[in-house]
C-alpha positions as CSV (number, residue, x, y, z in Angstrom):
1,M,141.2,86.5,97.4
2,D,137.6,84.9,96.8
3,L,136.7,83.5,93.6
4,N,133.3,84.0,92.5
5,T,131.5,81.7,89.7
6,D,132.9,83.7,86.6
7,L,136.7,83.8,88.1
8,F,136.4,80.2,88.8
9,L,135.4,79.1,85.4
10,L,138.1,81.6,84.1
11,V,140.9,79.7,86.1
12,V,139.2,76.4,84.6
13,F,139.3,77.5,81.2
14,T,143.0,79.3,81.8
15,A,144.5,76.6,83.1
16,L,142.8,73.9,80.9
17,L,144.8,75.9,77.7
18,C,148.1,76.0,79.9
19,Q,148.1,72.4,80.3
20,Y,146.7,71.4,76.5
21,I,150.2,73.6,75.9
22,S,152.2,72.4,78.4
23,I,151.9,68.3,77.6
24,S,151.6,68.8,74.3
25,I,155.2,70.6,73.2
26,G,156.5,70.1,76.4
27,M,156.6,73.9,78.0
28,G,153.9,76.7,79.4
29,Y,152.4,75.2,82.4
30,G,153.7,77.4,85.0
31,I,155.3,79.9,82.8
32,M,152.0,80.6,81.2
33,L,149.4,80.5,84.1
34,A,151.8,81.7,87.0
35,P,151.6,85.6,85.2
36,L,148.3,84.8,84.0
37,L,146.8,84.1,87.8
38,L,149.2,87.1,89.4
39,I,147.2,89.5,86.6
40,M,144.0,88.6,87.2
41,G,144.9,89.3,91.1
42,F,146.1,86.4,93.0
43,S,149.1,86.9,95.7
44,A,152.0,85.0,94.2
45,L,152.1,82.6,97.6
46,Y,148.7,81.3,96.6
47,V,149.5,81.1,92.7
48,V,152.4,78.8,93.5
49,P,151.3,76.1,95.6
50,A,147.9,76.1,93.4
51,I,150.0,75.4,90.3
52,L,151.7,72.8,91.5
53,F,149.1,70.6,92.6
54,S,146.9,71.2,89.4
55,H,150.3,69.9,87.3
56,L,150.3,66.8,89.8
57,A,146.8,66.6,88.8
58,G,147.1,67.1,84.9
59,G,150.7,65.0,84.8
60,V,149.4,62.4,86.7
61,V,146.5,61.9,83.7
62,G,149.2,62.8,81.0
63,S,151.4,60.3,81.9
64,V,149.3,57.0,82.4
65,L,148.2,58.3,79.0
66,H,151.6,58.7,77.4
67,Q,152.4,54.8,78.9
68,R,149.2,53.5,77.6
69,L,149.8,55.1,74.1
70,G,153.1,54.0,73.5
71,N,154.8,57.5,73.7
72,I,156.9,56.9,76.4
73,E,158.3,53.3,77.3
74,L,158.6,53.1,81.0
75,G,159.5,48.9,80.8
76,L,156.5,48.5,83.0
77,K,154.5,46.0,80.8
78,K,157.2,43.3,82.0
79,K,156.0,40.3,83.8
80,K,156.4,41.3,87.9
81,S,160.0,39.4,88.3
82,G,161.5,41.6,85.9
83,R,159.9,44.6,86.4
84,L,163.0,46.5,87.9
85,A,165.5,45.5,85.5
86,S,163.7,46.2,82.7
87,L,162.5,49.9,84.3
88,M,166.7,50.5,84.6
89,A,166.8,49.5,81.3
90,S,164.6,52.0,79.9
91,T,166.7,55.0,78.6
92,D,163.1,56.9,79.1
93,A,162.8,55.4,83.0
94,R,166.3,56.7,83.7
95,V,165.5,60.5,82.2
96,V,162.7,60.6,84.3
97,V,164.4,59.0,87.4
98,I,167.3,61.8,87.2
99,L,164.8,64.8,86.7
100,A,162.6,63.8,89.2
101,G,164.9,63.0,91.6
102,F,167.2,66.0,91.2
103,G,163.7,68.4,90.4
104,I,162.7,67.4,94.0
105,I,165.8,68.6,95.6
106,G,165.5,72.0,93.9
107,V,161.6,72.0,94.3
108,L,162.2,71.8,97.6
109,L,164.7,74.6,98.1
110,G,162.6,76.7,95.8
111,T,160.0,75.8,98.2
112,F,161.6,77.1,101.5
113,T,163.2,80.1,99.4
114,A,159.6,81.5,98.3
115,I,158.1,81.4,101.6
116,N,160.5,84.0,102.7
117,I,160.8,86.2,99.8
118,P,158.3,89.1,99.6
119,D,155.5,89.2,97.0
120,T,156.8,92.2,95.3
121,A,159.9,90.2,95.1
122,L,158.8,87.1,94.4
123,G,156.8,88.5,91.5
124,I,159.9,90.9,90.0
125,Y,161.9,87.2,90.1
126,I,159.0,85.4,88.2
127,G,158.3,88.0,85.3
128,T,162.6,88.1,85.1
129,M,162.5,84.2,85.1
130,V,160.0,84.3,82.1
131,L,161.0,87.0,80.1
132,L,164.7,85.1,80.3
133,V,163.2,81.8,79.4
134,G,161.1,83.2,76.2
135,M,164.0,84.6,75.2
136,M,166.2,81.5,75.4
137,V,163.5,79.3,73.7
138,L,163.6,81.5,71.0
139,F,167.4,81.9,70.7
140,Y,167.9,78.3,70.6
141,R,165.3,76.8,68.5
142,G,166.4,74.8,65.9
143,R,170.2,74.8,67.8
144,K,172.0,71.7,68.7
145,R,174.1,71.5,71.6
146,E,175.9,68.8,73.4
147,F,174.3,67.3,75.8
148,S,175.5,64.4,78.7
149,W,173.8,62.7,82.0
150,K,175.7,65.2,84.2
151,G,173.4,68.3,82.0
152,L,170.0,66.4,82.8
153,I,171.4,66.6,86.7
154,V,171.9,70.4,86.2
155,L,168.6,70.7,84.1
156,G,166.8,68.6,86.9
157,L,167.8,70.6,90.2
158,I,167.3,74.0,88.4
159,G,164.1,73.4,87.3
160,G,162.9,72.2,90.2
161,F,164.2,75.2,92.4
162,N,162.5,77.3,89.7
163,K,158.7,75.5,89.7
164,G,159.3,75.8,93.6
165,I,159.6,79.3,93.6
166,S,157.0,80.2,91.0
167,G,155.2,77.2,89.9
168,G,156.9,77.1,86.2
169,T,159.7,76.7,84.0
170,F,161.0,73.0,84.8
171,M,159.2,71.7,81.9
172,V,160.6,74.3,79.5
173,M,164.4,73.3,80.5
174,A,164.3,69.6,81.0
175,T,162.0,69.3,77.5
176,G,164.1,71.8,75.7
177,G,167.2,70.4,77.3
178,Q,166.6,67.4,75.6
179,L,164.9,68.2,72.3
180,V,168.3,70.4,71.2
181,V,170.3,67.2,71.6
182,G,168.4,65.6,69.3
183,R,166.0,63.0,71.5
184,A,163.1,62.2,70.3
185,A,160.5,64.7,70.5
186,R,157.2,61.9,72.2
187,S,160.3,60.5,74.2
188,S,161.3,63.6,75.7
189,L,157.6,65.2,76.2
190,S,156.7,62.8,77.8
191,S,159.7,61.4,79.8
192,T,159.3,65.8,81.3
193,T,155.5,65.1,82.0
194,V,156.1,62.4,84.0
195,A,159.3,63.6,85.9
196,V,157.0,67.2,86.5
197,T,154.2,64.8,88.1
198,I,156.8,63.7,90.6
199,V,158.1,66.9,91.3
200,S,154.9,68.9,91.7
201,A,153.8,66.4,94.2
202,A,157.1,67.0,96.1
203,G,156.8,70.6,96.1
204,F,153.1,70.8,97.0
205,L,153.9,68.7,100.0
206,G,156.3,71.0,100.9
207,Y,154.2,73.9,100.8
208,L,152.1,71.8,103.1
209,L,154.5,71.1,105.5
210,L,155.4,74.4,106.2
211,K,152.2,75.4,106.6
212,T,151.7,77.7,104.1
213,D,148.1,79.4,103.6
214,I,146.8,77.9,100.0
215,N,143.8,79.3,98.1
216,W,141.6,76.0,98.1
217,A,138.9,77.1,95.4
218,L,142.0,78.5,93.2
219,L,143.5,75.0,93.2
220,A,140.5,73.2,92.8
221,A,139.3,75.5,89.8
222,A,143.0,75.1,88.2
223,S,143.2,71.2,88.8
224,I,139.9,70.8,87.1
225,G,140.9,72.6,84.0
226,S,144.7,70.9,84.4
227,A,143.2,67.1,84.4
228,A,140.8,67.9,81.4
229,A,143.4,69.1,79.3
230,A,145.5,66.1,79.6
231,P,143.8,63.3,77.0
232,F,143.3,65.9,74.4
233,A,147.1,67.1,74.6
234,V,148.5,63.3,75.1
235,L,146.6,62.7,71.4
236,T,148.3,65.7,69.9
237,V,151.4,64.1,71.1
238,K,150.9,60.8,69.7
239,K,149.5,62.4,66.1
240,L,151.7,65.2,65.7
241,S,155.1,66.9,66.3
242,A,155.3,69.3,68.5
243,I,158.9,71.2,67.8
244,K,157.6,74.3,65.7
245,L,155.0,75.5,68.0
246,E,158.5,76.4,70.0
247,L,158.5,79.6,68.5
248,V,155.1,80.1,69.7
249,I,155.7,79.2,73.0
250,G,158.9,81.5,73.2
251,L,156.8,84.5,71.9
252,A,154.5,83.6,74.2
253,A,156.8,83.5,77.4
254,T,158.3,86.9,76.6
255,I,155.5,88.4,76.2
256,L,153.9,87.3,79.3
257,G,157.3,88.0,81.1
258,I,157.1,91.7,80.1
259,A,153.3,92.1,80.9
260,I,154.3,90.6,84.9
261,L,157.2,93.1,85.3
262,V,155.0,95.8,83.6
263,R,152.1,95.3,86.2
264,I,154.6,95.3,89.0
265,V,156.2,98.2,87.9
266,V,152.3,100.4,87.6
267,A,151.4,98.7,90.9
């Protein structure tokens, strides 16, 4: 599918909006952007690599700004000789390492699975997954659950797999899993932003190694919008509490999940 000027700008704006929401509240980029791009008529196998790379572009900008504004402490400000020890002593850094490490395993498994699934089946999976995630966000909103480091490993694996196969849900699972057990909102949001940047890079590399066709115009449009949104979103995290907006994301994910499933059935 070719992108004319109007469609290119529409993708830029859509990616900008989705990335702003994603970095601001820790969920929503892949969940929202994937169905919207599918509704625009793009193939699922074009959509996922574009989301992975554009999430990488926005995530790099967001991660650097989160660290500089103090939303996250990765132990990178220490003297060079003690930097590794400081990194390992940082809770934020350990969370990032676990989420990113197991997320990479999951995203590569998801990438391999995605290229072996027909577009229709992949679209149904994406729509169903988005719908379920939306319902789960609404159901668990405001509730507390017991959390463990082992649970974080599971979140990384499943979130990574879902991102590899659909481009989304990693941030929903990683951020939501931390928030419901009482981690500070800023730390949860910022840690997940850094982790998803690493996971997105691995997932996109997986698609390149498997020589999957990539719509470079779509990738460029999404990346421009994603990177442009990051500074504004990080400032929002610095100044405002984002937890109350979980209701909005839950409703949005539920509606988008229904929309993509309806589109597939009608088609």
